N, C-alpha and C positions, 0 to 999 in steps of 0.2 A: 458578382464574381462566380465563375464556374469552379468546379472542384479543384482543377489544376491550379487556377489562380489563387485559390485559398491556400493550397499547400505552399505555393511560392511566397505568399505573404507571410505565412507562419515561419517559413525557413529564414526569411529576411530578418524577422525580429528575434529569432532564436539566438542569433550571434550577439545580441545585446547582453546576453548572460543573465545573471541574477542581480536584482536590485531590491534591497529590503526597504520597506516602508509602505504605509497605507494611504498616503496622501493622493497619489495618482489614481489608485483604484476608487477611492471615495469620490474624487472629482468626476470620474467617468460615470460611476453608478448614479451619482446625483443627477447628471445630465440625462441619464436614461430613465429617470423616474424612480430610482431606488428599488429595483426589482427584488433585491435580497431581503427586503422588509415585508414582502407580500405573503410570506409563509413562515412557519416556525422551522427551526433547524436543530440538528445535533452536530456538534463539532468534534471530530475525532483526531487527536494528535498522538504523538509518541514516536519512538524510533522504529520499532518493529511491531507487526501485528495489526496496525491500524487499518490496512486495506481489508484484511480478513474480518476484523470486527465490523467494518462498514458493510461488507457483503452479508454477514450473518444478521446484523440488525435490520438491514434492508429487507432481507427475506422474511424475517420475523414479522415485520410491520406489514409487508405485502400480503402475507398469508392471512392476516387479520382484516384484509380488505381496505387497507390504507394506501393511498396513492403516494409513492415515495420517489423523490428526485435524488439520484445518487451521483456524486461527483468524486472521482478518484484520479490518481496519477501515480506513475506514468502509464501510458498505454502500451500494449504489446505490438499491435499491428496497425490499427487505424486510430487516428486521433479521436474519432467519434466515440470510441469505447469509454472515454473518460466521463461522458455525460449521458446518463441513462434515466429512464422512468422505469422503476422496478428493474427488470433485467433487459429492457429494450434500449439499445443505443439510439441517440439522436440520429435522424435521417440525414443523408448528405444534403438534401435540399434545404432542410431547416438549418443545418450547420452553416451552409454557404450564405443563406439569406441573413442570418443573425451576425455572421462575421462581417459581411459587407456593411451592415448597419453600424456595427461597432467601429469599424475602420473609419467610416465617415464621421462619426461623432468624435473620435480621437483627433482626426485631422482638423475638424472645426475648432475644437478646444485648443489645439496647438496654435492655430492661426489667431485665435482670440487672446492668446497669451495666458490662458488659464491652465495650461498643461505644459510642463517644461520639456517633456520627451514622450515618445510613444510608450505604450504599455509593453512590458516584457511578455514573453511567450506564455508563461504561467498566469500572469495577470489577465491577459487577453482571454484565455480559456476559462478562467474563473468568472469573469464578467459575462462571457457568453453563456456559461452554465446558469448563472443567476437569471439571465434573460429568458432562457429556454424554460426553466422551471416556473417562472411567472406566467409565461404564455400557456403552459400546459396545466396551470392551476393545480399544482400538486398540494397534497395535504401537509407534507413535511419534507425536508431535505436532510440527507445524511452527507456531510461534507468531510472529506479527508484532507487534513492539513498537509500542505506540500513539504515544507521544511521548517523546522523550528516551531513557531507558533505566534510569538509576540508580534512579529512584523510580517507574517504570512498573509497573502492576499485574501484567504478565506476568513481571516479574523475580523472582518468588517461586520459580521453578523453578531447578534446577541442571542445565543442559542438557548433552548430549553434545558439542555444538558451539555456539559463539557466533559469529554472523555480523554484520558491519557493512558495509553496502553502500557508501554515500557519506556525506559530511558537507558540507552547505552551509547557508546562512543561511535559517532558517525557525523559527517559534515563538520568536523572539528574546526576547520579553517573559518567557518562561518558562525558556529554556535558556541565555541569555547572548547578548551582542552580538558576540563574536568566534568565529571558527571553532575556535580552541583550546578555548574554554569550552564550546561546543556539543559538540565531540568528547569532552570530559571527561564530559559527561552521557551521551552515547551509549556511551562505554566502560564505563559502570557495569554493563553486562550481562556484562562479562568476569569469569569466575570462576577461582579458584585451580586451576591444573592443567588447565583445560578448553581445548581448542584454539580459537583465534580465527581466523576467516577474514575478511580485510580487503580490501575492494574498492577502496580508495583508491590513488592513485598515490603513489610514494615521496616526492616533494617535498611540502612543506607542513606547517604546524603540526598539522593534524588527524591526519595519518598518524603524526607523531612522538608525539602524545599517546596514541593507541591502542596503538602499539607499546610505549611506555613503560609503560603500564598492564599490558599482557600480560607484559612482562618482570618487573615488580614482583611479579606473582602467580604467576610460574612457569608461565604459560599458553603452550603452543606457538603461535607466531605464523605464520600462513600468509598472506603477502602475495600476492594473486592476480596482480598485475602487476609483481612484483618482478624476475622473470626477463626479461632483455633480449630483445626481438623474440619474445616468447611469444604475442603477440596481434596479429591482423591482420584488418582489415575490408575486404572487397572489394565495392564497389558493383555491383549488377547490377539489371536491371529484373525485377520491380518492387520489389526489396528489397536484401538483402545476403547474402553468404556470409562467414561468420566462420571463422577458423582460430585455434585456441587449443591451445598445447602445454603439457603438464604431466606430470611424472614419466616423460618419454620417450615419451608417448603424444600423438598429435595428434587433436584433436576438431574436425571440420568440421561446422558446423551453420548452418541458415537458419531461425530461429525464426518461427513463425506470428505472434508479437507483432512489430509493425513498428517500425522506427526503429533507428538506429545504436547508440543507448544500450542496446538490448536485447541486443546482442552482449556487452557488458561485464557486464550482469546475468547472462547465461547462463554466462559464465566463472566468476562468483561461485558460481552454482549447481553447476557442475562440481566446483569445489574443495570445496565443502561436501559433495557426494555422495562424493567420494573420502575425506574424513575419516570419513564414516559407513561406508565399505566395511570398516573394521576390525571393525565389528559385523556387517554383512551382507556376507559374502564374495562373495555371488553378484552384486553390482553389476557390470555390464559396460559396456564402452565403447559398443557399439551401442545398448543400451537407454537409456543416459544421453543420447546424442544424440537418440534418438527422443523421449524425454521432454521435451527442450528444444524440439524442432521442433513438437511437437503441443500444447504447453501453451497454454491460453487464459486471458485476463485481461480482463474487460470494462472499458470506460471508459478504456483506455489506447490512444490512437490507433486506436480501434475504428471501422472503416468499417461504417456501418449502412444505407447507401443509395447508389445510383448515379444519375447523370443528374438532377441534379448529384450528384457524390460528396459524401457527408456523413460527416464524421469527428468522433467524440467523444473528448475527452481531458481528464483531470483535472489538467493542469498548473496548479500554484498557487504556485510559487516560481520564482526566476530560472533555476535549473538545469533544471527541468521545462519552463519556457517556451522555453528555448533549444533543447531537444530537439524540442519540438513544432514550433517555427518552422523548424528544419533539415529536418524531415520534410516540412513543407508546401512548402518551396522545392524539394525534390528530387522529390516524388512526388504532389503535389496540383495538378492543372491549374488554370490561371487562366481567368477572373478568380475570385478567392477572396473570399468573404464571411466575416467573423469575427463570431461571436456570443460575447460575453465577459461573464462575471459572476464575482465573486470575494468573498472575505471582506473586511470593512472593516479588519481588523487585518493584512492582508497587505501586502507591498511592491508596491503597485499600479504605481508608476512603474517599478520594476525589471522587473516581469513584462511590462508592456505595451510597454516599449521593445524587447523581443524579438518580441512577437506582432504589434503594429500594422503594422510595415513590410511584412509579407507579404500584407496584405489590401488590396483595392481599396475595399471597403465594410466598415464596422464598426458593429455593433449592440450597444449596451451594455444589459445586462439585470440581473435580480436573481433571487432564489429564496427559498423559504419557509424561512428559518433566521434565528435571532435575531442572528447575526453577519454576515449578508449585507450587502454594501455596496450602496448605492443607485446607479443609473446616473449620477445627478448627481455623487456623490462620485467615482466612477471617472473621469468626464469631467474633473473639476477636477484630479485627481492624475496623470492619464496625460499623457505627453508630447504637446505640440502638433504635429500633423502635418496636412498638406494632404490630408485624406481625407474621404470621405463618412461622417459619424458620426451615427447615430441613437440615440435613447434610448427603450427599450421595457421597462418593469419586469416585464411578464408574459413568462416564458421561453417559453411555448407560442407566444404571438403573435410573439415575437422570432424563433423558428425559422421559423414560417410566413412571416414577412416576408422572412427570408433566402432561403427557397426561391423566393419570388416574384421577388426581385431578382437571383438567380443563374441564368445560362443553363444549359441541360442539360450543356454541355461544361465547365462550371466546377466550383467546389468550395465547400463550407461547412464551416468548422471551428468547433465548439462547444467552448469550453474556459474555464479559469480556476478551476474547482473541481469535485471529484467530486460535491458536492452539486448543482451545476447539471446535471451529466451525468445523475445519477439522476433529477432532476425532469423533464428533457427526455424521458428514456426512459419515464417514467410516462405522459406525455401522448401518446406515439406508440406505440400497441400493437404495431406491427410491429417496434419497436426494443426493447421492454421485456421480452421473454421472458428468463427465466433459462436460459441455454444449457447449464448444467452446469459452466461455467468459474467459478472463484472470483471473486467480485465484491467490491469494497471498496477 
C-alpha cells in the first residue's frame, strides 16, 4: 500500500469505533510472532499527564544511551507521530510496509475464522507499534495507555513498571461515573509482582482502589507523594522551580514543559526512572534531571507565536482545564482571547467553567472529527457569562479572527481538544513542523 491507501484503510476502520477487549489483539499478535514480548516495557496509564510522563521518561532513558520505543496517542498532525524511536517518528515507508503486512494477517485470520472482526483503529496502530519496535530492536518501550487500562490494547504486555499518573472524570460513558470505578479500570494495568508507580495523593477513593489492587497482586506500591514535604513548587518568572526528594536524594528541576502540573508529572517520571535503575544501574541524578528539563511535548501549553502570545493546549477535561486556566492567569498577559472547541461527549460545562473566566473574548469553534461539538452546542451548554462570545465553526478562521481581535501585548489560548490543536497546527505552517518532540 502507498501512503494514501494507508490513510484510506485507517479511515475505513476508524468508523468501527471503540471495542474493549484483548482477545483480538492477542490473536493478531500471536500470528505475528508475539513482537510485544521481544523487549521490556513501561506501561503508563492515567487520566491526565500520561503523555508528558512518557515524554520525560523517554528522554531520561535516551540521554543514558538506551534505545527507547515510544508509543503515544492521539497524534496531532501525522499518524506516524504515535510511533517513535526516541524522538524520531516511524518513516512513512516503514509505516506503510508494516500496515500492509498487518492488514494481510488480519484478513487471513478472519477467513480462517480465528478473528471475528477487523481490529479497531487503536488496536491496529498498537500492533503496528509492537512490530516496529521489534524490528528496530529497541532496549525498552514506553507505552501510553489509550483509554482506561484493564481492556486497553496496550495491556497485553507484562511491564517492568506500571505507572498511573492521575485519575479524574473523563470517558465516563466507558469507564464509569465515579472516581473509584474509573480508578478500577485504570488499575487494570497493575500486574502481579510488578512495581506500581502512583502519582495520586493519598486521600481519596481512587488512591485506595489502586493501592488495594497492588496489594492484592503482591505488586510493590510506590506512592510518589506519600512522603510528607517531599515535593515543593517555587514560582518564578517565567515558570517554576520544583524540588522533589526521593530515597535521600533531592531532584531540582525546571521543565521546559510549562505549568505547575508538569512538576508533579516530572516527579512521577523520576520515581519511574528509579524503579528502572534496578535494570540499568547507570541511571544517575544529573541525567535524570536533564531529561526532565529538556523533554518536549507538543500541544501541551505550547507557545507557538509572540505578539500576541499564542498558546496551544489539549485540555479536554476539568483537571486539564484547571491547569490551563491556572497557567493563563499566571503567565499569559491580558487581554486574553480564548479559541475553544471540544468533543460533544465531554463535560462542556465543567471544562468551560474553568476556562471562560480567564478570557476577555471567546470564540467557539469546531474541527473535522465525527465526535466534535458544534459551536452552537458549546454555547448552549457552557456557563452564561458576560463575555464577548463569537461562533466560528472553521478553526482556521477562528484563530485568524482571534489574532485580529487581540492586541500585540495580549494572548490567545487555543484549547479544548488535541484534535483542535492538531487541526490548527495544520493550517499554520510555521506552527505545524514536527520538532522531534513526541506529539499526541
